[in-house]
NUPA-777467 format. One record per residue: residue in three letters; residue number from 1; x, y, z of N, C-alpha, C in turn. Coordinates in steps of 0.05 Angstrom, whole numbers, plus 32768, in hexadecimal, padded with zeros to 4 digits. Last residue first. Layout:
// residues N
  type  seq  n_east  n_north  n_up  ca_east  ca_north  ca_up  c_east  c_north  c_up
   ala  NUM       X        Y     Z        X         Y      Z       X        Y     Z
...
// end
This chain:
// residues 80
  type  seq  n_east  n_north  n_up  ca_east  ca_north  ca_up  c_east  c_north  c_up
   tyr   80    7D74     8273  7F6C     7D8C      8264   7F65    7D87     8256  7F4B
   gly   79    7D60     82B8  7F79     7D5C      829B   7F76    7D76     828E  7F6F
   gly   78    7D65     82EF  7F77     7D66      82E2   7F91    7D61     82C4  7F90
   ser   77    7D6D     8307  7F47     7D51      8308   7F52    7D4F     82FA  7F6D
   pro   76    7DA2     82FD  7F3A     7D9B      8317   7F43    7D7F     8319  7F4F
   asn   75    7DB2     82BA  7F55     7DAD      82CD   7F3F    7DA3     82E8  7F4A
   leu   74    7DE4     8293  7F71     7DCE      82A5   7F77    7DCA     82B9  7F60
   gln   73    7DF4     8254  7F59     7DFB      8270   7F5A    7DE2     8280  7F5F
   ala   72    7E03     8214  7F77     7DF1      8227   7F6A    7DFB     8243  7F6D
   gln   71    7E27     81DE  7F6D     7E2B      81F8   7F7B    7E1A     820D  7F6C
   val   70    7E17     819D  7F76     7E13      81B4   7F64    7E15     81CD  7F75
   ile   69    7E33     815E  7F7B     7E2D      8177   7F89    7E2C     818E  7F75
   met   68    7E43     8134  7F5B     7E28      8133   7F67    7E20     814D  7F76
   asn   67    7E78     8136  7F49     7E63      8131   7F36    7E46     8134  7F41
   ala   66    7E9E     8142  7F71     7EA1      814D   7F56    7E89     814B  7F45
   val   65    7E8A     8126  7F9D     7E8D      8143   7F9F    7E8F     814F  7F83
   phe   64    7E8C     80F1  7F89     7E73      80FD   7F92    7E75     811B  7F92
   his   63    7EC3     80EB  7F80     7EB1      80E8   7F69    7E96     80F6  7F71
   ser   62    7ED5     80F0  7FB4     7EDE      8103   7FA0    7ECC     8103  7F88
   ala   61    7EBD     80C2  7FCB     7EB6      80DD   7FD4    7EBE     80F3  7FC0
   glu   60    7EDA     809B  7FB0     7EBD      809D   7FAD    7EB3     80B8  7FB5
   tyr   59    7F0D     80A5  7FC5     7F08      80A8   7FA8    7EEA     80AA  7FA2
   ala   58    7F02     8098  7FFB     7F0B      80B3   7FF3    7F07     80B9  7FD5
   asp   57    7EF5     8062  7FF7     7EE2      8075   8001    7EE9     8092  7FF9
   ala   56    7F27     804E  7FE6     7F0F      804C   7FD5    7EF9     805F  7FDD
   ile   55    7F44     805A  8015     7F4C      8066   7FFB    7F34     8065  7FE8
   leu   54    7F2A     8039  803A     7F2B      8056   803E    7F32     8065  8024
   lys   53    7F35     8007  8022     7F19      8010   8025    7F18     802E  8029
   arg   52    7F6D     8005  8027     7F61      8004   800D    7F44     800E  800D
   ile   51    7F70     8004  805F     7F7A      801B   8051    7F6F     801C  8035
   his   50    7F59     7FD1  8069     7F4D      7FE9   8075    7F56     8002  8065
   asp   49    7F7D     7FB0  804F     7F61      7FB0   8047    7F53     7FCA  8051
   asp   48    7FAF     7FBA  806A     7FAB      7FC1   804D    7F8E     7FC3  8045
   gly   47    7FB7     7FD7  80A7     7FAA      7FC1   8099    7FA4     7FC9  807C
   thr   46    7FA9     8015  80C8     7FBA      7FFE   80C2    7FA9     7FE9  80B3
   ala   45    7FAB     805B  80D1     7F9D      8043   80C9    7FB0     802D  80C1
   gln   44    7FBD     808D  80E1     7FC9      8075   80EE    7FBB     805B  80E6
   arg   43    7F9D     80B1  80C4     7FBA      80B0   80BF    7FC6     8096  80CA
   asn   42    7F68     80BC  80CA     7F6F      80A1   80C2    7F8D     809D  80BC
   glu   41    7F65     80F1  80D8     7F58      80DD   80E9    7F62     80C1  80E3
   glu   40    7F7B     8108  80AA     7F8B      8108   80C3    7F80     80F3  80D6
   phe   39    7F51     8103  8086     7F6A      80F5   8081    7F7B     80F3  809A
   lys   38    7F2C     8124  80A0     7F26      8108   809C    7F3F     80F8  8096
   ser   37    7F47     8156  809D     7F40      814A   80B7    7F3A     812C  80B4
   arg   36    7F49     815F  8066     7F62      815C   8075    7F5C     814E  8090
   ile   35    7F12     8165  805C     7F21      8150   804F    7F3B     814A  805E
   glu   34    7F07     8192  807C     7EFA      8179   8082    7F09     8161  8075
   lys   33    7F26     81BA  8062     7F2B      81B4   807E    7F1F     8198  8085
   val   32    7F0D     81B9  8030     7F29      81B2   8032    7F30     81AA  804F
   ser   31    7EDB     81CD  803F     7EDD      81B2   8034    7EFA     81A8  8035
   asn   30    7EE8     8200  8050     7EDD      81ED   8063    7EDE     81D1  8059
   gln   29    7EFA     8218  8020     7F0C      8216   8037    7F02     8201  804B
   leu   28    7ECB     8213  8000     7EE4      8206   7FF8    7EF7     8203  8010
   met   27    7EA7     8233  801C     7EA2      8216   8018    7EBB     8207  8011
   trp   26    7EC1     8265  8017     7EBA      825A   8031    7EB6     823B  802F
   glu   25    7EC5     826D  7FDF     7EDD      826A   7FEF    7ED7     825E  800B
   asp   24    7EAC     825E  7FA9     7EA0      825E   7FC4    7EB6     8258  7FD8
   gly   23    7EC9     8259  7F7B     7EBA      8271   7F7F    7EAC     8273  7F9A
   ala   22    7EC4     8214  7F7A     7ED1      822B   7F6E    7EBF     8243  7F71
   phe   21    7EB2     81E4  7F8D     7EAD      81FB   7F9D    7EBC     8214  7F93
   thr   20    7EC1     81BE  7F66     7EA5      81C0   7F6E    7E9F     81DB  7F7C
   lys   19    7EF9     81C3  7F63     7EE8      81C6   7F4B    7ECB     81CC  7F53
   lys   18    7F09     81B9  7F97     7F11      81D3   7F8A    7EFF     81D8  7F72
   ala   17    7EF5     8186  7FA0     7EEB      819C   7FB0    7EF1     81B7  7FA2
   ala   16    7F14     8169  7F7B     7EF7      816A   7F78    7EEB     8181  7F88
   lys   15    7F47     8172  7F91     7F41      817C   7F76    7F23     817E  7F71
   leu   14    7F42     8158  7FC2     7F48      8175   7FC1    7F41     8181  7FA6
   leu   13    7F3A     8123  7FB0     7F26      8131   7FBF    7F2A     814F  7FBF
   ala   12    7F6B     811A  7F95     7F52      8118   7F87    7F3B     8126  7F95
   arg   11    7F8F     811E  7FC0     7F90      8132   7FAA    7F76     8132  7F9A
   tyr   10    7F80     80F0  7FDC     7F7F      810A   7FE9    7F7E     8120  7FD4
   ala    9    7F8D     80C9  7FB7     7F71      80CB   7FC0    7F6D     80E7  7FCD
   gly    8    7FC4     80D1  7FB4     7FB3      80D4   7F9C    7F96     80D8  7FA3
   ala    7    7FD4     80C3  7FE7     7FD8      80DF   7FDE    7FC6     80E4  7FC5
   val    6    7FC8     808D  7FE5     7FBA      809E   7FF8    7FBC     80BB  7FEF
   thr    5    7FEE     8080  7FBD     7FD2      807A   7FBA    7FC0     808B  7FCC
   glu    4    801D     808F  7FD4     8014      809E   7FBD    7FF7     8098  7FB6
   lys    3    8027     806A  7FFB     801D      8084   8003    8012     8094  7FEC
   gly    2    8012     8027  7FEA     8024      803E   7FE8    8016     8058  7FF1
   met    1    8011     7FE9  8000     8000      8000   8000    8012     8019  8000
// end
């Protein structure tokens, strides 16, 4: 289990957040904090199967953030 796999999952999540929350600095900053927090929580994870599951979960989350969240824009009439 290589660190580059974990790093790749981390980068994928950051990239998805940056794309999804472009223009919404508050949401971007908070999503980056949450991503970092979740990775830090699992820094001491052991066992290849457990680590593989965490990596798969991170990639699934990045897919969800990039493809399933819509960042609406407020229009001049007050709607979205």
